[in-house]
C-alpha positions as CSV (number, residue, x, y, z in Angstrom):
1,X,113.0,98.5,88.8
2,X,109.8,100.7,88.4
3,X,109.5,99.6,84.8
4,X,109.7,95.9,85.6
5,X,107.2,96.2,88.5
6,X,104.7,98.1,86.3
7,X,105.2,95.6,83.5
8,X,104.4,92.8,86.0
9,X,101.3,94.6,87.0
10,X,100.1,95.5,83.5
11,X,100.7,91.9,82.3
12,X,99.6,90.4,85.6
13,X,102.7,88.2,85.7
14,X,104.1,86.6,88.8
15,X,107.3,88.1,90.1
16,X,110.1,86.3,92.0
17,X,112.5,88.2,94.2
18,X,114.6,87.9,97.3
19,X,113.3,89.8,100.3
20,X,114.8,89.6,103.8
21,X,117.0,86.8,102.6
22,X,114.1,84.7,101.4
23,X,112.9,83.9,97.9
24,X,109.3,84.9,97.3
25,X,106.8,84.6,94.5
26,X,104.3,87.4,94.4
27,X,101.2,88.6,92.5
28,X,101.9,92.4,92.5
29,X,98.8,94.5,92.7
30,X,100.2,98.0,93.4
31,X,103.4,100.0,93.4
32,X,104.0,103.4,94.9
33,X,104.8,105.3,98.1
34,X,103.3,104.8,101.5
35,X,102.6,107.4,104.2
36,X,106.2,107.1,105.4
37,X,107.4,108.0,101.9
38,X,108.9,104.6,101.4
39,X,108.6,103.1,97.9
40,X,106.7,99.8,98.3
41,X,105.0,97.0,96.4
42,X,101.6,95.7,97.6
43,X,101.1,92.1,96.6
44,X,99.8,88.7,97.4
45,X,102.6,86.3,98.2
46,X,101.7,82.8,96.8
47,X,104.9,81.0,98.0
48,X,108.3,81.5,99.5
49,X,109.8,82.4,102.8
50,X,108.7,84.9,105.4
51,X,110.1,86.2,108.7
52,X,106.6,86.3,110.1
53,X,106.0,82.7,109.3
54,X,103.1,83.6,107.0
55,X,104.4,82.4,103.6
56,X,101.1,83.1,101.8
57,X,99.0,86.3,102.0
58,X,98.8,90.1,101.4
59,X,102.0,91.9,102.2
60,X,103.9,95.2,101.6
61,X,107.4,94.9,100.4
62,X,109.9,97.8,100.7
63,X,111.5,98.2,97.3
64,X,114.9,99.0,98.8
65,X,115.0,95.6,100.4
66,X,114.3,93.7,97.2
67,X,117.0,91.8,95.3
68,X,117.1,89.6,92.2
69,X,113.7,90.8,90.9
70,X,112.5,88.8,87.9
71,X,109.2,88.4,86.0
72,X,107.9,84.8,85.6
73,X,105.9,83.7,82.6
74,X,102.9,82.7,84.8
75,X,100.0,85.1,84.8
76,X,97.4,85.7,87.5
77,X,93.8,86.8,87.2
78,X,93.9,90.0,89.2
79,X,90.7,89.1,91.0
80,X,92.1,88.0,94.4
81,X,89.9,88.5,97.5
82,X,91.1,91.6,99.4
83,X,92.3,93.3,96.2
84,X,90.1,96.3,96.8
85,X,92.3,97.3,99.7
86,X,95.6,96.6,97.9
87,X,96.5,100.2,97.4
88,X,94.6,101.8,100.3
89,X,97.8,102.7,102.3
90,X,99.6,104.1,99.3
91,X,99.6,107.9,99.0
92,X,101.3,107.9,95.6
93,X,100.5,105.1,93.1
94,X,102.8,104.5,90.1
95,X,100.8,101.6,88.8
96,X,98.1,99.2,90.0
97,X,95.9,96.3,88.8
98,X,92.5,97.5,87.7
99,X,89.9,94.9,88.4
100,X,87.9,93.9,85.3
101,X,84.2,94.4,86.0
102,X,81.5,93.4,83.5
103,X,78.8,96.0,83.2
104,X,75.3,95.4,82.0
105,X,74.6,96.5,78.4
106,X,72.2,99.4,78.2
107,X,70.3,100.9,75.3
108,X,72.8,103.7,75.1
109,X,75.7,101.4,74.2
110,X,74.9,101.1,70.5
């Protein structure tokens, strides 16, 4: 699954998967290992079910509990509010969205 997850991140494509018996659609921002050495995905869930009742928002997903993972053709911008903290709890990062920042052109850019 690592390859598919990193592909979703690189191409900024939505992913659909089953987690805790609920279908979810997620913008994946980071994939790696947390402090408990669990392989996780950090993403922003845009729709689907949730045990907590919060069907939209930032979440961690334990990779071992994910079934039926698929990439969707829809892309996302990668500029969601809160993204700066997307990988803060990961101690090993396999892949993550790098936010695009425009920088001012300087005289040394020629």
